[in-house]
TIMAR-335421 format. One record per residue (C-alpha): residue in one letter; residue number from 1; x, y, z. Coordinates in steps of 0.1 Angstrom, whole numbers, padded with zeros to 4 digits, always signed. Layout:
N
['A'; NUM; [X; Y; Z]];
...
***
This chain:
161
['M'; 1; [+0158; +0134; -0055]];
['N'; 2; [+0140; +0130; -0088]];
['K'; 3; [+0103; +0135; -0093]];
['Q'; 4; [+0095; +0098; -0095]];
['V'; 5; [+0111; +0091; -0062]];
['L'; 6; [+0094; +0121; -0045]];
['E'; 7; [+0060; +0108; -0057]];
['K'; 8; [+0067; +0074; -0043]];
['V'; 9; [+0078; +0088; -0010]];
['N'; 10; [+0047; +0110; -0008]];
['L'; 11; [+0025; +0079; -0016]];
['L'; 12; [+0043; +0059; +0011]];
['I'; 13; [+0038; +0086; +0037]];
['Q'; 14; [+0001; +0088; +0027]];
['I'; 15; [-0005; +0051; +0030]];
['C'; 16; [+0012; +0049; +0064]];
['Q'; 17; [-0007; +0079; +0077]];
['Q'; 18; [-0041; +0065; +0065]];
['R'; 19; [-0035; +0031; +0081]];
['N'; 20; [-0016; +0044; +0112]];
['W'; 21; [+0016; +0024; +0102]];
['T'; 22; [+0052; +0031; +0110]];
['L'; 23; [+0083; +0025; +0090]];
['G'; 24; [+0119; +0015; +0095]];
['F'; 25; [+0148; +0006; +0072]];
['A'; 26; [+0179; -0016; +0072]];
['E'; 27; [+0204; -0004; +0045]];
['S'; 28; [+0237; -0017; +0035]];
['C'; 29; [+0249; -0009; -0001]];
['T'; 30; [+0228; +0023; -0002]];
['G'; 31; [+0245; +0037; +0028]];
['G'; 32; [+0215; +0055; +0042]];
['L'; 33; [+0204; +0070; +0009]];
['L'; 34; [+0168; +0056; +0012]];
['S'; 35; [+0166; +0072; +0047]];
['A'; 36; [+0180; +0105; +0035]];
['Q'; 37; [+0155; +0107; +0006]];
['V'; 38; [+0125; +0097; +0027]];
['T'; 39; [+0134; +0121; +0056]];
['S'; 40; [+0138; +0150; +0032]];
['V'; 41; [+0100; +0151; +0029]];
['P'; 42; [+0081; +0172; +0055]];
['G'; 43; [+0057; +0152; +0076]];
['V'; 44; [+0076; +0119; +0075]];
['S'; 45; [+0084; +0121; +0112]];
['A'; 46; [+0049; +0110; +0120]];
['I'; 47; [+0055; +0076; +0104]];
['F'; 48; [+0093; +0070; +0102]];
['M'; 49; [+0109; +0054; +0132]];
['G'; 50; [+0145; +0052; +0120]];
['S'; 51; [+0171; +0032; +0101]];
['V'; 52; [+0201; +0011; +0106]];
['T'; 53; [+0229; +0015; +0081]];
['S'; 54; [+0246; -0019; +0085]];
['Y'; 55; [+0276; -0018; +0063]];
['A'; 56; [+0297; -0041; +0086]];
['S'; 57; [+0289; -0077; +0093]];
['A'; 58; [+0292; -0069; +0130]];
['V'; 59; [+0264; -0044; +0128]];
['K'; 60; [+0242; -0069; +0108]];
['T'; 61; [+0247; -0095; +0136]];
['G'; 62; [+0249; -0073; +0166]];
['I'; 63; [+0221; -0048; +0160]];
['L'; 64; [+0199; -0064; +0134]];
['G'; 65; [+0202; -0100; +0147]];
['V'; 66; [+0214; -0116; +0115]];
['P'; 67; [+0228; -0150; +0125]];
['K'; 68; [+0265; -0154; +0118]];
['T'; 69; [+0257; -0188; +0102]];
['A'; 70; [+0236; -0170; +0076]];
['L'; 71; [+0264; -0147; +0067]];
['Q'; 72; [+0288; -0176; +0065]];
['S'; 73; [+0265; -0198; +0045]];
['Y'; 74; [+0250; -0173; +0021]];
['G'; 75; [+0272; -0142; +0023]];
['E'; 76; [+0261; -0106; +0031]];
['V'; 77; [+0246; -0101; -0003]];
['S'; 78; [+0219; -0128; -0002]];
['E'; 79; [+0181; -0133; +0002]];
['P'; 80; [+0183; -0149; +0036]];
['V'; 81; [+0204; -0120; +0050]];
['A'; 82; [+0180; -0094; +0035]];
['R'; 83; [+0152; -0112; +0052]];
['Y'; 84; [+0169; -0112; +0086]];
['M'; 85; [+0178; -0075; +0081]];
['A'; 86; [+0142; -0066; +0075]];
['R'; 87; [+0130; -0086; +0104]];
['G'; 88; [+0156; -0071; +0127]];
['A'; 89; [+0148; -0036; +0116]];
['R'; 90; [+0111; -0042; +0122]];
['K'; 91; [+0118; -0056; +0157]];
['H'; 92; [+0145; -0033; +0169]];
['L'; 93; [+0130; -0001; +0155]];
['N'; 94; [+0095; -0011; +0167]];
['C'; 95; [+0078; -0004; +0134]];
['D'; 96; [+0050; -0019; +0115]];
['W'; 97; [+0068; -0022; +0082]];
['S'; 98; [+0104; -0024; +0072]];
['V'; 99; [+0125; -0028; +0041]];
['S'; 100; [+0161; -0039; +0038]];
['I'; 101; [+0187; -0035; +0010]];
['T'; 102; [+0219; -0054; +0007]];
['G'; 103; [+0240; -0056; -0025]];
['V'; 104; [+0271; -0048; -0045]];
['A'; 105; [+0271; -0012; -0056]];
['G'; 106; [+0306; -0013; -0071]];
['P'; 107; [+0328; -0005; -0087]];
['G'; 108; [+0345; -0035; -0071]];
['G'; 109; [+0334; -0064; -0049]];
['G'; 110; [+0314; -0083; -0075]];
['S'; 111; [+0318; -0120; -0083]];
['P'; 112; [+0305; -0142; -0111]];
['Q'; 113; [+0276; -0153; -0089]];
['K'; 114; [+0269; -0118; -0076]];
['P'; 115; [+0282; -0092; -0101]];
['V'; 116; [+0283; -0055; -0094]];
['G'; 117; [+0247; -0043; -0094]];
['T'; 118; [+0233; -0074; -0076]];
['V'; 119; [+0209; -0062; -0049]];
['F'; 120; [+0186; -0082; -0025]];
['F'; 121; [+0156; -0066; -0009]];
['A'; 122; [+0132; -0078; +0018]];
['V'; 123; [+0100; -0064; +0032]];
['S'; 124; [+0086; -0073; +0065]];
['G'; 125; [+0051; -0063; +0077]];
['P'; 126; [+0021; -0075; +0097]];
['G'; 127; [+0016; -0110; +0084]];
['F'; 128; [+0038; -0103; +0054]];
['E'; 129; [+0073; -0111; +0042]];
['A'; 130; [+0088; -0111; +0008]];
['A'; 131; [+0123; -0109; -0008]];
['K'; 132; [+0135; -0101; -0042]];
['R'; 133; [+0168; -0101; -0061]];
['Q'; 134; [+0174; -0074; -0087]];
['Q'; 135; [+0203; -0067; -0111]];
['F'; 136; [+0210; -0030; -0117]];
['S'; 137; [+0236; -0013; -0139]];
['G'; 138; [+0251; +0021; -0143]];
['P'; 139; [+0284; +0036; -0149]];
['K'; 140; [+0286; +0049; -0114]];
['R'; 141; [+0281; +0034; -0079]];
['Q'; 142; [+0255; +0062; -0073]];
['D'; 143; [+0234; +0049; -0102]];
['I'; 144; [+0231; +0015; -0086]];
['Q'; 145; [+0223; +0030; -0052]];
['Q'; 146; [+0196; +0053; -0066]];
['Q'; 147; [+0180; +0024; -0086]];
['S'; 148; [+0180; +0004; -0054]];
['V'; 149; [+0162; +0032; -0034]];
['D'; 150; [+0136; +0035; -0062]];
['F'; 151; [+0130; -0002; -0062]];
['A'; 152; [+0128; -0005; -0024]];
['L'; 153; [+0101; +0022; -0023]];
['E'; 154; [+0082; +0004; -0051]];
['L'; 155; [+0085; -0029; -0033]];
['L'; 156; [+0073; -0014; +0000]];
['I'; 157; [+0043; +0004; -0015]];
['N'; 158; [+0032; -0027; -0034]];
['A'; 159; [+0034; -0048; -0003]];
['M'; 160; [+0013; -0023; +0017]];
['K'; 161; [-0015; -0022; -0009]];
***
């Protein structure tokens, strides 16, 4: 984990501890990388409830409650699905705040409408919900995944402020 990500994780933990908030995640294209980086910091167990790594559609629908119609209409990599994933994580992990990540990390799987590096994020919190689309690049899949983790942390921190 780079220094910038570590600083964001520490800030996130500090904000949650000060406000007595808990966190949960729903990850797809990052494959649990966000959870791994957050849980590598001591003290996070006081605020982190868990994560769902929902690579398969069946997990998105069965565990996170994403409607099959949303997957059919918009695709797994879409703003509506990211929103449902964040809501589902918040509900099923019983946490105050959640962030979701769904995208195309590559090297294959992209399309003209959603090329490799397209990632959707959603944040759900008390009286708050927002979603964002980002386009990342990198020679490797891991570059897109790490950029996604960094952006998710930033999005979550900004939402909590």
